[in-house]
N, C-alpha and C positions, 0 to 999 in steps of 0.2 A: 811691638814692645807692650808689655803687660804693665799696667799701672800698678803702683804700690798700694797694698791694701791697708791703709792708715787713715785715721781720722781725728780731727781735732776733739769730737766729742769724747772718743775713746780715751784719749791721752788726758783729758780734763777731768775724767771720772763722771761726766754728766751722760746719763743714758739716753740714747736717741739723738745726740746732737747737743749743740751748745744751747743752753737756757740759763737764765738766772745770773747773768754776767754781773760783776761787781760795779757798783756806782762809778760814774766817770768824774769822780773828784779831781784826779790829777790831770786829766784831759782839760776839765774846766778851768783849773788853775793855770795850765800851761796856756791855754787860749787867751786868758785874762792878761798874762804876762806878755804875750806875743802883740795883743792889741795895743800895747803901749808903746811898742818899738817898730811893728811891722804894718804897713798899710792894710787895714782891714784884718790884721792878725794872721795874714797869710801872704804866701809869695806866687799864688795863682788863684783867682776867684772862686772857681767852683769848690775849692777845698774848704770854704768857709761855711758850707752847708746851709747857705741862705736860702737855697731852693727847696730844701727839704726840712729845715728846722732842726733844732737841737744843737748840741755841742759838737764840733768837729772832733774826731778822734785823732790824738797825737800817738804816732806809732814809735816804738822804740827798737823793734827788731822784726825779722821775718825770717821764715824757712819754707822752702818748698811752696805750697799754696796757702800759707797760713802767715797772717799779720797778728803781731801782739802789740797792745797799746801800753802807755805808760801806767795804766791802772792794772796790767796784768792780764786783761782780757784777749782772748784768742778770736780771730775771725777768718773764716774761709774767704779768701780774696778773689773777687771776680773784676777788679779794676786793673791789676797787674801793672802797677805804674803807668796807667793808661795805654797799655799795649806792649811795651817792650819785653816784659818779663815772660816770654814764651816758654822758657824753660823752667820757670818757677825761681823763686827768690833763692839767693845764695847757692846757686848750682855749682857742683864741685868743678866742673870743667871751667866754667867762668872764673870762679874763684882761684883756681890755679893759675890760670892765665894772668889775672890781676896781679897775683904775688909774684910772678916772673918779672913783670913790668916794674913792680914797685922796687925790686931789688936792684934794678939796672938804672932807673931814673924814669920820671914821668913827665918832664917837659923840658924840651931841649930848644925849641925855637929854630929847628933845622928839620931837612927831611929825615925820614927813617925808611928802612926796607920794609918794615911791617905795612907802612901805607901803600906800598907797591902790592904787597900780598893780598891785602884786603880788597884793593881795588880790582885785582885780577879775579877774585872770588865773585865779587858783584858782577863783573862784566860778563863772566861765563855764565851767570845764572839770568841774567836781564839782557837779551840780546839787542834791545834798542839802545843800550849805552855802550859806547865804544871808548869814550874817555870820561872820566869822572874828577870832580873836585869836592873835597871834604870841607865842612864848616862846622858850626858848634850847635846848631838847633834846626829844627824844622822850619821855623821863621826865617833863620837866614837862608835856608836853602830855596824857599819859595820866593823870597826877596830877591836873591841873586839870580835865580832862573828867570824871573820877569825882566831884571836888568839885561841880562844876556839876550833874551828873546828881542827885547827893544833895540839894543845894540846891533844884533844879527839882521833884524828886518828893517831898521830905519824907520819903524813906526811907532806911534805912542800909546795907542788905545790897548787896553786889556779887557777881556770877557771873563766873568766868573759866575758861578750859580749861586742863587739865593739859598742860603743856609749853609753853603760849603765854606768851612773854615780852614785858612791857609797861613795861620799865624797872626801876628799882631802889627805886622807893617802897615803903614798909613793907608796906602792905596788898596789895601786887601780887607780892611775893616768896614766893609759895606755889606749889609745883610749877612753877617759873618757866621752865624751859627754858634755851636758850642756854647760856652758859658754866656756869651752875650745874648743868645737866644733865651736862656733860662731867666737872665735877669731883665728881659724885655727891652733892651737896648742894643739891637743889632748893630748900629753904628756907633762910633765912640766919639765923644768929645775930644777936641784936640786934633782932629784930622782936617786939614785945610780942605775947602771947597774944591781948590783946583785939583788936589789929589784924588778926591772922590770922583771928580768929573772924569778923570781918566780911566774909570772902571765902570764898564758896562754889565748890565745884569740880565740874567735869563733864568728861567726856572730850571731846576734839576730835571732830567728825564723828558724834556720838551724839545724835541729836535725842531719841530715847527717853529717855535719861537727863536730858536737859533738861527734858522734860515731867515726868518724876517729881518733879524739884527744885522746878520751879515750882508743881506742884500743892501741895507742902508749904509752900513759902516765898513763893509769888509776889508777895502783897500787901505784902511787906516788902522786896522787892528794887528797888533804884533803877536798875540798870543791868547789862547783860550785856556785857562787853568781851571781843573776841576779835580775832585777826589772821584776816581774811578768808582770806588764803592764809598758812598758818603758815610762819613763816622761822626759828623758833628752837628746833625740833626737827628741823632740816633742812626743807627745802621740802616742804610737804604742801598739796595742795589741798583745798578743800572737796568733799565728796561731792555729787553730783547731788541738788538739792533741799534741802541742809543750811541754806545761808543763808536762803533763802526760808522755810523751816520756822521758823527763829528768828525772822524777822521777824514772822511771824504769832503765834507764841507770846508774843514781847514785847508787840505790840499786844493780845493778849488780856488780859494782866495789867498793862497800864498801865507796862511797864518800858522803859526807854530803851536802844536797841541802839547800842553804840559799837564802830565799826571802828577798829581800830588799823592804820592804813595808812602808818605811818613807813617800812616797807621798801616796800610795794606802791604807795604813792601815786606815780603818773607812772613807775613802773618797768614794770608789767605793761599800761599804756595810759594816755592822757590822762586817762581818768575813774577811774583806779585799779582796785582789784579790784571795787568796787562798779559801775563801769561795764561791766567785763567780764562780771559775772554777772548784772546787772540788778536788784540789791537795794540799796534805799537805807537806810543806817543813820540814827539820829537825830542822833549825833554821830559826826564823823570826825577822827582824829587824823593829822597829817602830820609828815614831817621830812624829814632827808637830802637828797633830790633838790631840794626847794624852796629849800634854801640852796646848792645846788650844791657840797656838801662842806664848807661853812662851819657852825658851830654854829647850829641853828636847830630850831624846832618850832612847830607851829601846831596849834589845835582849832577846829572850826567846826561849826555846826548852823543849823537854821531860827531865824528871828529871834526867836521867843517864847522859845526856850531861852536864846540868848545875851543876851537882854536882862536875864537874871537876875544877869549880871556886873556888878560894880562898874566904873564909877560909876552904872550905871543900876540896879542891883539890889543885893541883900545878900550875894552870893557874892564873895568877896575873893579877888584874884589879881593879882600884880604882878611886874615885872621890870625892873631898870635896863637891861639890854641887849636887852631884847625889841624885835623889829623893828630890829636893828642894821643900819645903812645898807650895811655891806659884804656881809653875808650876804644882805640883800634884794636888793642889786644883782647879785650873782653868781647868786643863785636865779633872778631875773627873766630873766636872759640863758640860763640853762639851760632854763628852761620855754619860752622863745620858740624855742630851737633844737629842742625836742621837738615843735614844730608844723610843722617843716619836712616836705614829702612824703616817704614812704618810710621815715622813721625806724623806726618800729616793726616794719615789715616787714624792714628790714635786721637788727634785733636778733633777730627771730624765725628768720631764715635762718642766721645765724651760730650761733645757740644749739642749733637743730636740727642743723646740722652738727656741733658738738661732742657733742651728746647721742648721736646716731646712731652716731658714730665710737667713742665710749667703750664703748656697748653691744657693738659688733662686736668691739672689742679684747679686752673682758674675755671674751666668748664664745669667740674664737679661743685665748685663754690657759687657758680652762677655769676661770675665775674667776668666783664667784657674786656679782653685784651686783643691784640694782634702782635705778632712777632716777624721781625725780619732778621735773617741770619745768612752770613756767608762764611763757611768754615768755623773757625773759633771766635768770630766777632758776631755780637748780636745785640738786639734791643728789644724790651718788652715794652710796647706802646699801650697806654690805657685808653683805648678806644677800639671801635670795630674795625678800622681800617677800610682799605689798604692804605698804608703809608708809602708814598712813591716820591714825595718831594717836601720841599720846606713847608708849603701851605698845609698839607695833608699832615705833616707832623706836628704841626702847631695846634691842631685840632685835639690833641692827647689831653686828658686830665692830669694836669701836673700836681693837683692836690692829692688824688688818688696815688699818684706815684710816690709823693712824700710820705704818704701813710704806709705803703707798702716798703718803701726803704726802711723807715724807722722800726717797722716790725721784724724785718730781716736782720737789721743791725743789732737789735736787741736780743736775737736769738744767736748771734754770732756769725753772720754773713754779711761781707762788706761789697755792697753793690755801688755803682756809680752814683754820686750824690747829686744827680740831676736827669731829669727825664730824657734830655736830648744829648745823651752820651752813649757810646757803645760799651758793652761789657766783654770780657775776654776770658777764655778758658786756656789754661797753660798745660804743658806736659806733666807738671808736678801734681795736678789735680788726679784724684781717684775716683773710681766708681762709687765707693762709699761715701766720699765727701759730696758727690753730686745727689746721691740719694738722700742724704742728710739735708742737703739745701732744698731738695724738694719737698720733704716732709715739713721743714720750716715754712716753705712757701704755701703749702696746704693751709697751715695755720694762720698765715698772714692774708691769704685770700678769704678765708672764712671770717676773720675779723673785718676785713673789707666790705664783705658782704652785708655786715650789719652796721657799718660805719655811717654816721650821719655828719657830714662836714659842717 
């Protein structure tokens, strides 16, 4: 597939990309109004720009790889709704699917045939899943998967990795990464000590630590949950043999291995991270892309595990909007588009062009960075690296990242507003937009080289 040769800079009449954006007066006014009625002025903490400073941009519309804020400023978007907008914004296929649903009705509280169709699509792509259950968010998916694991094994303890984020369920907000890392509060107030006590911690990518923990507690552990490619301490891929080692360890102790593929599912390939690395979990959690950017989540496993769920078994989980027709319709259109030939090769080509160019620009400016990338998800860390786990990720210079973020934002490029998040490339990005991004990064790195905090 050949990317469309179009750029924000060309359409805005600014030579060489976006510069000289209009002042953020409307965004500032919108934020002031929001702070009066929304906690912190936002509905998810990282949106507040607390980690990077400045006024959060309030967006009014989007198209392709471009966001437009309430002041009329345009930005090449590398957040992509935090991952789900793999086709780009307002993709015509997804838009058409949404239109069909809206004409027929979008909330029945009953089963629909489309739920079965999208389930069949996902099961065909992810062999570890034989039966699936849809929910409304990634948090619901991971929370429900853990309840199911406990119900299936009859055990209580859960193991998670430091810095991996699995949603905001009480038992998982322990060294949780993502926005919690940015704000220096990996654990949350309001989580009962008893809930936290049921969650054991090991470093990501440290198989030896997992072996020691299992030797001490293995027969009481219901599940080991992790992001197979970490995305919430920044993008951190698994070390060679790490996932396979965990698979063997869980088998030895009768522990269920849960892959949280809310971010990686259909992002790094049709089979997710488990397809990429050839390791099958017992339970898989999905979200984001399977709804095409609409609220959705899902968890699936082999039949004997899923048959422990009500109405077949004693593990209860329910949701009024689960399998919502609108999310299912847009999600199915998105998954079908991802089966077109050359899709993942295009994502890889664009992402490699961006990563290679950023490395060259930083090197030329004398700015120290390291990058982690798997397919179209990546992170630039402001440190020498390598970044292999939560502890090494936290060595990054978050003030330098904030400087870089603001310089890029002011040139019209919207990056994740926190060091410890992944950036995403979509099929709507063009080579020209990538090259404009690199030109802006050269200017940002040059400024950073002269910057005195």
